[in-house]
N, C-alpha and C positions, 0 to 999 in steps of 0.2 A: 457487667457486660461486658465482650473482648470487643480489645482491636482490632481497625481493620488489617488484615494480612495483604500488606505491600507487593507481595506479588503477585500473587492472585489477581490484584486491585488491576494492575500492569499490564499482567497478560492475556485479560477482559478487555483492557482498551487499546492493549492490541491486535485484535483480533477484530475491534470490531471498527479498524481503521484501517486494515490491511490492504482492503481491496480499495480505497477510497488513495490510499499508499500507490500502490501498484497503477492504480489507473492512470493517475497524475501525471508520475515520469512517463511510463510509456503513451501519452498525449502527446508527449514532445519528437520522441521519436521514437526507430525499434533500439530494443535492449532484448541482450539478451538475460539470465536469472542468475549472476555474479555481478554484474554491472547494477542490477539492482537493488542487489543484499547492499552492496558499497557505499550507493548513494545515499542510501537510506540509513545507514551508518553513519555516510560524512554527513550529507545536511541536515540532519539529525543532534548531528554534535559532540557521537556517541550513546544519545538516552536511547537512539531506539535502532533492533537489527533483529535482523528477520537469519535463524541460520539457513541453510541450503534445504535440512531435511523438513521444513514448514513452508519451506517457501513453495516449494516447484508442485507439488501437490498443491499449492494457492493457485499457479499459474494454469492446473490441470483443470480445477473446477474454472475456474473465469474463461477457458478457452473453452469448454464443457455446453458455459451460457454463451455461448458467441458474443460476450466481450472484446474478444485477444484473438488473436491470432497467430501462431505460431508458424514458422519456417524454418530448415532446418539450412544452416549460411556454412558452406564448403571457405576455406581461404587459403592456400599455399602454404605450407612449414607450418599450419596452423590444426588444433583440430579440427570441427565438424562440431558447431555449436548450435542452439536454436533459437532466434530471436523474437521476442514478441512486442503485435503492435495495437491499437485501440483500433475496434473497429464502429462502425458508425450509432452501433448500437451501443457499446462499451462509452459513449461518447455520452448521450444519449444518459445512462447510468451514474456516469461520472459527475453531470452538470447537478442533477439530484442529491447523491452526497455528499457534494459540494456546496449547498443547498441547503440541508438535514445539518453537514457537521456546524455552518455557520452561524446555524438557527441553535443548534443545542450550546456552542459554546459564548453565544450569548445572554443566553437565560442562566448557565455555570456561571458568568460575572454578575450576572443582575443578582442572582443571590447571593453568590459567595464576596459580594462586596468589591469588584476590581472596582478596572480607572474609572470614575465617571460612574459612580453606581446611584 
């Protein structure tokens, strides 16, 4: 039996949590892609990183699904940026994803013998 490829596992976990992370951050307020990337990296203590090359296609998919809405914003002396916000449908999806992840984490805790198992 071979060992688990932690890089593949990390990549799959990140893919599975990407929508939840983005919707959660946008639920607080409008943000642009680069800010989202930096916030994920900072708030995760450097454990999670979304490269811009993978982040923007995700933002476009979420927008196509109607979960977020993007708006171009121009400020004097700055380049134009696309800011995203969560839609009502996105908030509904976020609530469902939070429940799903909470149940998953609780089940993992029980199986792996985490605190109070």
